[in-house]
N, C-alpha and C positions, 0 to 999 in steps of 0.2 A: 538400023541401022540402031550401035547404039552409040554417038562419035566413032570413028575409028575402029569401033571392036562389035564381029560381025558377032548376032545369036539366030541361033535359027532353033526351029523346034522340026523335027519328024517325028508321026505315028498316023494312023491307021485309025476310021471315023464310024467307030460301032452308032448304030440309030435308037432309038430309044424306040419303036415303035405298040407306043402303049405303055410300057413296062414300068411298073416304080423303082427307078433309079436307084437312090442310096439309099441305104435300108433294107433294099431287096434283093434289082439279081446285080446288086455292088452292098456284100453287106456289111455295116459297119463295124466297127476297131478286128476289121484282118485290112491285112494288104492290098491291093490292090494297080495294078497297073492302069493307067486311064490314056487308051487304046487298046487295038487289035492283036492277033495275029503278031509282031513281035513289036519290043515292046515298045513305047515313046524315049527316044530322046532328044538331050537339050545337048545344046554346043554353043559355046561363049568362045571366041577367037581369041581372046587376055584379062588377063582376071580382071574379075567380078563380086558385088554385092549380092549374094542371089535367099534377099527376103532377106539380110542384115548380117547374110553368115559370105565370111573371106569364101570364094570359089576358086581355084588354079583354071586356067585356060581345059578345051579341054570337051571329051564327051563322055557325056551319062548317061544312063534311062532313069525316068524318070514312074519313080513308084510315090502309092499315096494310101494312107491310111483312113476313110474317110470314117466323121461320124453325124452328128445332128448338130454339133455347136462348137467343134472345130475338127480340124484335117489337121496329121503330119503329110508335112510333102517331102520325099525320098530323090536324092539325086545321089546311083548307084557309081562307081567305077567301073562297074557289067557296062561295059557301051552294046553292045551287037547282044543281044538274047530274043527269048524268044518273052513272050508277055508270062507265062507260066511258069516252074515258079520264080519269086521272088529271090534275088543271086542272095541269100544271108552272109552279113561277115564282108560286105563289101561297102558301104555308106561311105559314098564321101562327106553329107552331109546331113544333115534331118533340120526343119522347121513346121512348126505352131502358126500354122492360118483359119482365119474365120469363115467361115461359109456364108455367101450370104443371099437374095432373094434374088432373081435377076428374069426380066424374060424367055417367055420358052423356047433350048432349045432341043428341032429333034437330032441333030446326028452331033454328039461332044467337037470343040474348037477350042484349040488354043488360039489367042491372037494377041497381036500387043496397039494395043489398045491405042493410046501417048508415049512420047517416045522424041526422045529429046538427045541433045550429046550429052547430056551425066547421068538420065533418070528414063527408067521405064517399067513399065509392070506386066507381066505376062496371066493372062488369066484364061484358064479355066472356066465353060460351061458345058451344058448338055440338065436335059425339061428344066428346072427352074434356079436346078443348087448356077452359084459363082463363086468361083476363089480368087483370089488378087491377090502376084508374089513383086512384089517393088523390087526394083533389079539394078543398080548403078551403075558407075564407073572404077573403081580404086585407083 
């Protein structure tokens, strides 16, 4: 919960299994769904700021274009889709975030490590890569 706003991330969790993740099984510079099977979804019950960009309430599929120095995170209006192909032309928003190193995580994970009435952080972790997306109420 972000104050009165409910945030929800639904995803299937692929495992690393000793593979090189980013720049390996997840190529740099190509659109990727962070999950497996059905596309990962993000839902907000009220309008929010997602990475500083206004986002209407609703459910969105989550996509990313990873790179070693910067990622593009995409929320798509095509919410109930398979993890491939990317639903081109249906973007709700795109933001850029810088990946950081963190403790090793075998199985892809999304979490909200800090949340209060007005701000939260959504963190994607896999392998030793983390990205953090700030979320705020509007």
